[in-house]
N, C-alpha and C positions, 0 to 999 in steps of 0.2 A: 504494500500500500504506500502511496506517495502522492506528491503534488501532481505528477503526470497522470496518475490514475484518477485523481479527483477531476482534473481538467477533462479527461476523456469521458467522464460520466455526464458532463454538461451537455444539454441539448443544443442543436444548431442555433436556435434563436438567442442563446446566451453566449454567443461568440465573444462579446465584449468582456464578459466575466472571465472567460478562459484566458483571454489576452491579459486582463488585469491581474489574474492570479500569477501569471508568469512574470509580470513586471513588479508587482509589489512584494511578492515573496521570492520568486525565482531569481530576480535580478536586483535584490535589495542591497543597499550599501550599509545597512545597519550591521553592527557587530552581531555575530551568530547568537549569542545569548539573548540580546535584546530582541532580535528578530524572532527566534523560535519560541521564546517565552511569550511574545505577543501573539504569535500564531496559536500556540496552545491555549492561552487564556481566552482568546476570542473564539476559538473553536468550541470551548466549553460554554462560553457565554451565548453562543449561537443556538444552543440547545438542540443541535442537529446530530443525531447519532451517526449519520452518514459522514458528515464533515469531520467529526471527532475521530471516527475510526480511520479515516484516510490520512488525517494530518498528525495524529498523536504519535505514531511510530517514528516518523521523521523528526518530529520535535524532540522526542525522547532521545533519539540518537545524536542530536545536536546540542543537548543540554546536559550539564552536570546533574547528578541526582538532587543536589540542593536547589538548583535553578528549576528543575522539573517540578519539584514539590512546591517551590515558591510561586511558580506560574499558576499552578492549580489553586494555591492559597489565595492568590490575587483574584482569581475568578470567583472563589467561594466568598471571600469577605466582601467583595464588591457586589455580589448578588444581593447580599443583605443591605449594605450601605446605600446602594443605588435606590432601592425601594424606600428605605427609611428617609434619606435626605431629599429625594425627589418628592415624596409625599409631604414632608414637612414644608418644603418650598412651595408646593402647589396649594396648600391650604391657605385660605384667605385670612385665617386667624394667626397673626404674627406671634402670638404668645407661645405657640408650639416651638418656635425657634429659640425661646429662652429656657426651655425645659432640658434637663440633663438627658442625654441619649440613653445611658444605662445599658449599652450594648458592648460586649467584648469585641475588641478589634486589635488585640495585642500584636498580631502578625504584621501590622503596618509598621510598628516601631521596631520589630526585630524579624525581618523576613528571611534571614539566612542567606541573602544575596545582596549585592550592591543596591542601595536604596533607590538610586536613580532608575535602575531596571525595574524594580518593583513598582515604582510610581508610574513608569511608562506603561507597564502591563495594566495597572489599575485604571489609568487614563483610557486605554483602549477598550477595556471592558465597560467603562462608564459611557463610552461613545455608543456601544451597542445597546446598553440599557437605558440610555437617554436621560441621564441625570446631569442637568446643567450645573448644579452646585458642586457635584463631585468633579465634573470636567474642569471647572474653574479652579477648584482647590488643587487638583493634581497638576494642572498646567502651570499654576503659579510656583509650585515646588520645583517642577522641572526647569522652568525659566530661571529661578533663583540658583539652580545648580549649574546654569550655563548651557542648558540644552536649547539649541536654536529652534525657531518656529518651523523651519523646513523639516527638521528631524521629528519634532512633535507631530507634524502633519502626517508623517509616515505611519504613526500609530493609528490614526483614525482612517487613513487609507486602507490599511490592512483590515481594520475592524469593518469598514464598509464593504470591502470585497468578500471577506469571510461570511459576513451576515447575508449578503446577496446570494452567494453560492449556496448557503444553507437554505434560504427561503426557496430558491429555485429547485434544488435537488429534493427537498422535502415535499414540495408541491408536485413534482414529477412522480415521486414515489406514491403519493396518494392517488394521483390521476391514473397511474398504471395498474392500480388494484382491480 
């Protein structure tokens, strides 16, 4: 299973997605850990068994055991945080923003890998989950760490393509039943 296998599964009408998979993942200039942690965390966030089964082995092969675990942890903690903070932000009652969250998120403080990489993965997952508050928070941390906008944009390009591939392949799976 691989990126090529995933591209071959895409229908003809999704040729743009095939090309984009090749460019944002296959031809990325990101360091391997940053790239494959982003691929793995966004594949998990896409909630597509097809996409995760195809991309996980290549991600695992390109990540240290610590980075592999941290990328999964980023997807897990952001699945919770994105719902919590997006909901709090969307509520018209601003008082919710003053309440203590009371949720454990220790992995953010000690992810077991470079914090910039973990923030990058958390940012990409937040793009898929649509939490503006989390996107702003992680983007600010990345910018303070010296990460350029063009590099940060790579995270949400990967997220966009992985999510689009997931939606397309999952729809095709349903339609072929």
